[in-house]
C-alpha positions in Angstrom: 51.5 53.4 25.8 54.4 51.3 24.5 56.2 49.1 27.0 59.4 50.5 28.4 61.4 47.8 26.5 60.7 49.5 23.1 61.0 53.2 23.8 63.2 55.4 21.6 63.6 58.7 23.4 65.3 61.9 22.3 67.6 63.6 24.7 66.9 67.4 24.8 70.3 68.2 26.2 73.4 68.9 24.2 75.6 68.1 27.2 77.4 64.9 26.2 78.3 64.1 29.9 74.6 64.2 30.8 73.6 62.1 27.7 76.3 59.5 28.7 74.9 59.3 32.2 71.3 59.1 31.1 72.2 56.4 28.5 74.2 54.4 31.1 71.4 54.4 33.6 68.4 54.0 31.4 69.7 51.1 29.2 69.2 48.7 32.1 65.5 49.2 31.9 65.1 49.2 28.1 65.1 52.9 27.0 66.9 53.7 23.8 68.0 57.3 24.5 69.5 59.0 21.4 71.1 62.5 21.1 68.9 65.2 19.6 71.0 65.6 16.5 70.3 61.9 15.7 66.6 62.9 15.6 67.2 65.8 13.2 66.8 68.5 15.8 68.6 71.8 14.7 71.4 73.1 16.8 69.4 75.6 18.9 69.7 76.8 22.5 66.7 76.6 24.8 66.7 79.6 27.1 66.7 78.3 30.7 64.8 81.2 32.3 62.7 79.3 34.8 62.9 79.8 38.6 62.9 76.1 39.3 64.5 72.9 38.0 61.0 71.7 37.1 60.2 74.7 35.0 63.5 74.5 33.0 63.3 70.8 32.6 59.8 70.9 31.1 60.6 73.9 28.9 63.6 72.1 27.3 61.6 68.9 26.9 58.6 70.6 25.3 60.6 72.8 22.9 62.7 69.8 21.6 59.7 67.5 21.4 57.9 70.0 19.0 61.0 70.0 16.8 61.5 66.2 16.6 57.9 64.9 17.1 59.2 62.0 19.3 59.1 61.2 23.0 61.7 63.6 24.5 63.5 63.5 27.8 65.1 66.6 29.5 67.2 66.9 32.6 67.7 70.1 34.5 70.0 69.8 37.4 72.3 71.7 39.7 73.9 72.1 43.0 72.2 73.7 46.0 74.4 74.8 48.9 72.7 75.5 52.2 75.2 78.2 53.4 74.4 80.1 50.1 70.6 79.9 50.6 70.4 77.2 47.8 72.7 78.8 45.3 74.0 78.2 42.7 70.7 76.3 42.0 69.2 76.7 38.6 72.2 78.8 37.4 74.7 76.2 38.4 76.1 75.9 34.9 76.6 79.7 34.6 77.3 80.6 38.2 80.5 82.5 37.3 79.1 84.0 34.1 77.2 83.0 31.0 80.1 81.3 29.3 81.8 80.2 32.5 83.9 77.0 32.6 83.5 74.3 35.2 86.8 75.5 36.7 85.5 79.1 37.0 82.2 78.0 38.6 84.1 75.8 41.1 86.5 78.7 41.9 83.6 81.1 42.6 81.9 78.5 44.8 85.1 77.9 46.8 85.6 81.7 47.2 82.1 82.2 48.6 82.5 79.3 51.0 86.1 80.2 52.1 85.1 81.2 55.7 82.3 78.6 56.1 83.1 75.9 58.6 83.1 72.3 57.5 79.9 71.3 59.3 78.1 74.2 57.5 79.1 73.2 54.0 76.1 70.8 53.4 74.7 70.7 49.9 72.8 68.5 47.5 72.7 67.8 43.8 69.2 68.0 42.3 68.0 66.5 39.1 64.5 66.9 37.6 63.8 64.7 34.6 60.8 65.5 32.4 59.5 63.2 29.6 57.1 64.7 27.1 55.0 62.6 24.7 53.8 63.7 21.2 50.2 63.7 22.6 51.2 66.1 25.3 51.5 63.7 28.2 54.1 64.6 30.8 56.0 62.6 33.4 58.2 64.4 35.9 60.7 62.8 38.4 63.0 64.5 40.9 66.1 63.0 42.5 68.4 64.5 45.1 71.8 63.4 46.5 72.9 64.8 49.8 76.5 65.6 50.7 78.9 68.4 51.4 81.4 70.7 49.7 85.1 70.2 50.4 87.8 72.9 50.4 89.8 71.8 47.4 88.9 69.9 44.2 89.7 66.2 44.0 89.4 63.7 41.2 89.3 63.8 37.4 86.1 61.9 36.6 82.7 63.6 36.2 82.1 67.2 35.4 80.7 70.4 36.8 81.0 70.5 40.6 81.8 66.8 40.9 85.4 67.4 42.2 84.0 69.4 45.2 81.1 67.3 46.2 81.4 64.4 48.6 78.1 62.4 48.9 76.9 61.3 52.3 78.4 58.0 53.4 81.5 58.4 51.2 84.9 59.8 51.6 85.5 60.4 47.9 84.1 63.1 45.7 81.8 62.4 42.7 84.9 63.0 40.6 86.8 60.3 42.4 84.1 57.7 42.0 83.9 55.5 38.9 81.1 56.2 36.5 79.4 53.0 37.7 79.6 54.0 41.3 78.3 57.5 40.7 75.4 56.1 38.5 74.2 54.0 41.5 73.8 57.0 43.9 73.6 60.2 41.9 70.7 62.7 41.8 70.2 61.8 38.1 70.2 58.1 38.8 67.6 58.6 41.6 65.4 60.7 39.3 65.6 58.2 36.5 64.8 55.3 38.8 61.7 57.2 39.9 60.9 57.7 36.2 61.2 54.0 35.6 58.7 53.3 38.3 56.2 55.8 36.9 56.6 54.3 33.4 56.2 50.8 34.7 53.0 51.8 36.6 51.6 53.7 33.6 52.3 50.7 31.3 50.5 48.4 33.7 47.5 50.6 33.9 47.3 50.8 30.1 47.6 47.0 29.8 45.0 46.3 32.5 
């Protein structure tokens, strides 16, 4: 395996917000993450029909890896709200419908939680990162960030449910944090840090 300081990795997602976060977090440990179009991947949609974040993350990584022939990284992430039995979960991006906007998803979430007391509005963001190698090897890392859902959107940074989610230990939403602050504590940052540890360990074993 190549050392982590010389890895070019193709991002399976077309979500530029996710790509920006992955690039910002992974650059500190030497990954060169490039958008899939830069690797010649056609503009296709990978159907996210899995029941878990792990299933969807692996499916996206494998399908794009076959098309580009390079190491590929995929993220599947979403919000799990305890009062909604873990919803929206894997359908977070299409909670209010297949082509729903962030605002529509947020509106549906708030409507469903309208009568839920503040102490029952606990939730967590989940991110599962899967890296697939051309030889079929797979590395999977999961990260979670605990917090709660507020009653009204606040902040203009971030995307998705960020304006409604306040992480534990903070009084600001993800959308009120700077990108640098969010990238220190987010679910995606935690998953990528785990991935870094796995890569470092695997590289050490190969070099031994």
